[in-house]
C-alpha angles and dihedrals in degrees: 000000000000113000115195117167118226116264100189117070115239114253086218098050096106091055092047088055087072089075133076105228122202126182120213140163132226127190104229131163092340093311127114092221116202115207138175128217118210110199117184113240116236144070094285115085120228110267096201135037118211125191107205126198120198129218136261116310092359131102137209093293091073095069096043093097090060091047089051091062097048123101126200091006129119112210128199115193124183127190108242111253110275093021133086108349098335119103119232127273118262092251138014124337100233128145089258092050093048091047091052090047092052092050090050092045094054089049094045094056092047103247120161134226091274093072118121115223120211129186132183123206107315085011087063089062093046095048094045091050091048095050092044090052098049113289104146112227137145097227142002126219121192119191116195088353118203094238099174139013109302092230089063095052126111089271099041090144090059089049090053089052088052090052089054091046093054091043088055090047088057097042097050122083113279098262096043093043092051091048090052092050091051096044112144090211092057090046091053093046090052092048093049090049092057106037117096106169119105092206102116094204093050092046090051091052093047092052090048090052091054091045090052102044110019095086099044096112124127101234146338095268093058096051093045092049091049093047092053088049092049095054099035097061142029140188094268088071091065105026098098091054095054106101099181130082109278133200121203113200104195136174127229092221101042109144094195097055120018118225096248088060089054090056089050090049093052090057091056094063119083090227118011139146125202122214115186121203114203129222098024138092133199093328101072089138091060104031104032107020094140091057092045092050091049091053092048094049093049090050101046094046 
């Protein structure tokens, strides 16, 4: 694992300071799962508890800007097993394995049926699969949901390049393959492909976030397993089995899932609402966290 500390201060740090943050660990499905609880400071107790799951190759830091804009909400964010500070699962890192882990995690930390589950990007697949397969929750929120197979997205060619890149990372000898998977140049290319904002300061911070956290995975096997899982499934596979009210927070410029596919996805759920945020792509959590938080708050209350 490469650990590089952030060099650019977060533009949302002052808002995040309004939370008491506590780090804990839970032993779940063979993983020592690190998780963080964000409790709002003040006399009023949080009315809602949200368990939030980050996307592929990220960790809990990615969703902190959304947390920073929430009021009256307690948020619990684990690092996915094998990423950030959580150790890998005992077996493979498939969607089904991650879904089973999430269900066990929510039970292990003693949350009730009133918990709201939130997933971003790859986390949208994991959370949808978990709720469809039995995770008891009151509501489901999907931010930048993967609504259709990634290879069919607006940048399907880029996704195919990613498939080749991860294939090469697996085919090369261990040391060379790991170096390729942790390449700063590839990280920057990926970051540039997703960012939409023209704010130079915000772009600089987003790139620094990816530089700092994109290579914090435990080993080559984990990241290859998770990549295969991320491109072999999507939320549409599980939507019909989700029996709780669901909010889709989509972007009008998302290069991974086009907006028409989000409308099609909404129709697959028994009870779903679609909120579209304009002028942003697959990085809602970095570029438009205030708007995402407002949509979440209106939905959970």
